[in-house]
C-alpha positions in Angstrom: 50.5 90.5 114.0 51.4 92.5 117.1 55.1 91.5 116.7 55.0 92.7 113.1 53.4 95.9 114.0 55.9 96.5 116.8 58.7 95.7 114.3 57.3 98.1 111.8 57.1 100.8 114.5 60.8 100.3 115.5 61.9 100.4 111.8 59.9 103.6 111.3 61.5 105.2 114.4 65.0 104.2 113.2 64.3 105.6 109.8 63.2 108.9 111.2 66.2 109.0 113.5 68.5 108.3 110.5 66.9 111.2 108.5 67.3 113.6 111.4 70.9 112.6 111.9 71.6 113.2 108.2 69.9 116.6 108.5 72.1 117.5 111.5 75.2 116.4 109.6 74.3 118.4 106.5 73.6 121.5 108.8 77.0 121.0 110.5 78.8 120.7 107.1 77.2 123.9 105.8 77.8 125.8 109.0 81.5 124.5 109.1 82.0 125.7 105.5 80.7 129.1 106.6 83.0 129.0 109.6 86.0 128.2 107.4 85.4 131.4 105.4 85.5 133.4 108.6 88.3 131.5 110.3 90.6 134.5 110.4 88.0 136.5 112.3 87.3 133.6 114.7 91.0 133.4 115.5 91.3 137.1 116.0 88.2 136.9 118.4 89.9 134.2 120.4 93.2 136.2 120.5 91.5 139.4 121.6 91.6 138.7 125.4 95.4 138.0 125.1 96.2 141.4 123.7 99.2 141.8 121.3 100.6 138.3 120.9 101.6 136.4 117.8 100.9 132.7 117.2 103.3 130.4 115.4 103.1 127.0 113.9 105.8 124.4 113.8 104.6 121.9 111.3 103.5 122.4 107.7 99.9 121.3 108.2 99.4 122.6 111.7 97.8 125.9 110.8 95.4 124.3 108.3 94.4 121.6 110.8 93.7 124.1 113.5 91.7 126.3 111.1 89.5 123.2 110.2 89.0 122.5 113.9 87.9 126.1 114.6 85.6 126.0 111.6 84.0 122.8 112.9 83.6 124.3 116.4 82.0 127.4 114.9 79.8 125.1 112.8 78.6 123.2 115.9 77.7 126.5 117.6 76.0 127.9 114.5 74.0 124.7 113.8 73.1 124.1 117.5 69.5 125.5 117.0 69.0 122.9 114.3 70.4 120.1 116.5 68.0 121.1 119.3 65.0 121.3 117.0 65.8 117.8 115.5 66.2 116.3 119.0 63.0 117.8 120.3 61.0 116.9 117.1 62.2 113.3 117.5 61.6 112.8 121.2 58.5 115.0 121.9 55.9 112.7 120.3 56.8 109.9 122.7 56.5 112.1 125.8 53.5 112.9 128.0 52.3 116.5 128.2 53.8 117.1 131.7 57.1 115.7 130.5 57.1 118.0 127.5 56.6 121.0 129.9 59.7 120.0 131.7 61.9 118.9 128.8 61.5 121.9 126.5 62.4 124.7 129.0 65.2 122.5 130.4 66.8 122.1 127.0 66.6 125.8 126.2 67.8 126.7 129.7 70.8 124.5 129.3 71.7 126.2 126.0 71.2 129.6 127.5 73.3 128.8 130.6 76.1 127.4 128.5 76.2 130.6 126.4 76.2 132.7 129.6 79.0 130.6 131.0 81.2 130.9 127.9 80.6 134.7 127.7 81.4 135.2 131.4 84.6 133.3 130.9 85.6 135.1 127.7 84.8 138.6 129.0 86.0 138.3 132.6 87.9 135.2 133.7 90.0 134.3 130.7 91.5 137.8 130.2 92.7 137.6 133.9 94.1 134.1 133.3 96.0 134.8 130.1 97.3 138.1 131.5 98.7 136.2 134.5 100.6 133.8 132.3 102.0 136.6 130.2 103.4 138.3 133.3 106.2 135.7 133.3 107.6 137.2 130.1 110.9 139.1 130.3 113.4 140.7 127.9 115.1 137.3 127.5 111.9 135.2 127.9 109.5 135.8 125.1 106.1 134.1 125.0 105.7 132.2 121.8 102.5 130.1 121.6 101.8 127.7 118.8 98.4 128.0 117.3 97.5 124.5 118.4 98.4 125.2 122.0 96.7 128.5 122.3 93.5 127.6 120.5 93.2 124.3 122.4 93.8 126.0 125.8 91.3 128.8 125.0 88.5 126.6 123.7 88.8 124.2 126.6 88.8 127.0 129.1 85.6 128.5 127.6 83.9 125.1 127.4 84.7 124.4 131.1 82.7 127.5 132.1 79.9 126.6 129.8 79.6 123.2 131.6 80.0 124.6 135.1 77.1 127.0 134.5 74.8 124.0 134.2 75.0 123.5 138.0 71.7 125.1 138.9 69.9 123.1 136.2 71.5 119.9 137.6 70.2 120.7 141.1 66.7 121.4 139.5 66.6 118.1 137.8 67.8 116.2 140.9 65.2 118.1 142.9 62.4 117.1 140.5 63.6 113.5 140.7 63.6 113.7 144.6 67.3 112.8 144.6 68.3 115.9 146.7 66.4 118.3 148.9 67.0 121.9 149.9 67.8 121.2 153.5 70.4 118.6 152.6 72.1 121.0 150.2 72.0 123.8 152.8 73.7 121.5 155.4 76.3 120.6 152.8 77.1 124.2 152.0 80.5 124.4 153.8 81.7 121.2 152.1 80.5 122.5 148.8 82.5 125.8 149.3 85.6 123.7 150.0 84.9 121.6 146.8 84.4 124.8 144.8 87.7 126.2 146.1 89.5 123.0 145.1 88.0 123.1 141.6 88.9 126.8 141.2 92.5 126.0 142.2 92.7 123.2 139.6 91.2 125.0 136.6 92.7 128.5 137.2 96.3 129.8 137.7 97.6 130.1 141.3 96.7 133.7 141.9 93.9 134.9 144.2 92.1 137.1 141.8 91.6 134.5 139.1 90.5 131.9 141.7 88.0 134.3 143.2 86.6 134.9 139.7 85.6 131.3 139.5 84.8 130.7 143.3 82.3 133.6 143.5 80.2 132.6 140.4 80.2 128.9 141.4 79.0 129.8 144.9 76.3 132.0 143.4 75.3 129.1 141.1 75.2 126.7 144.0 72.9 129.1 146.0 70.7 129.5 142.9 70.5 125.7 142.7 69.3 125.4 146.3 66.7 128.1 145.6 65.4 126.2 142.6 65.2 123.0 144.6 63.2 124.9 147.3 60.8 126.1 144.6 60.3 122.5 143.4 59.7 121.2 146.9 57.2 124.0 147.6 55.2 123.2 144.5 55.2 119.5 145.2 54.0 120.1 148.8 51.4 122.5 147.6 
């Protein structure tokens, strides 16, 4: 009888998961269709930091494929609140009260930090980066980017910053799990700065200004992470 009850419970959970995945897919489809109707505006928005440049496409279906990709990306962003709601609605009933208090703020904080990272990149770092590359243009060397190359480079660049801005939250979670402590992070500061400089050199062009634009925020995020771990330790000790 217990086995049958357990089996029924698993089947009910899987059925609920299936329904929530279907709802997410429907939301993504509708949001992507909306995105496709505004795909020209999305492309202009991504072109804005580069100034007056024209994109080309070198295969018959290239422009259409990129437009579909941009529409899906826009759809993911637009439908993200629904994804988050479905995720929380599915997992929260199985959690304890104290776990809910941690999970809900963490999920929304991750989303907020991702948006902040993308906006920081779009408004500050990416314009410096694309301007640096365009400086190589001369009278006999005209920059001609294909739509695939430019959109791919731009979206990846923005996503990197969205992910990088999760650093303080990563430290917070590791602090809650007692994986790291503030004193250890403080002692590792000089090594962290070296690592940050290496990361900045890899993901940005080789000019000092662009590298500083990523080094300074990463360093600040690292210090914020240490501060959050200190707060966690203080509360635990108290």
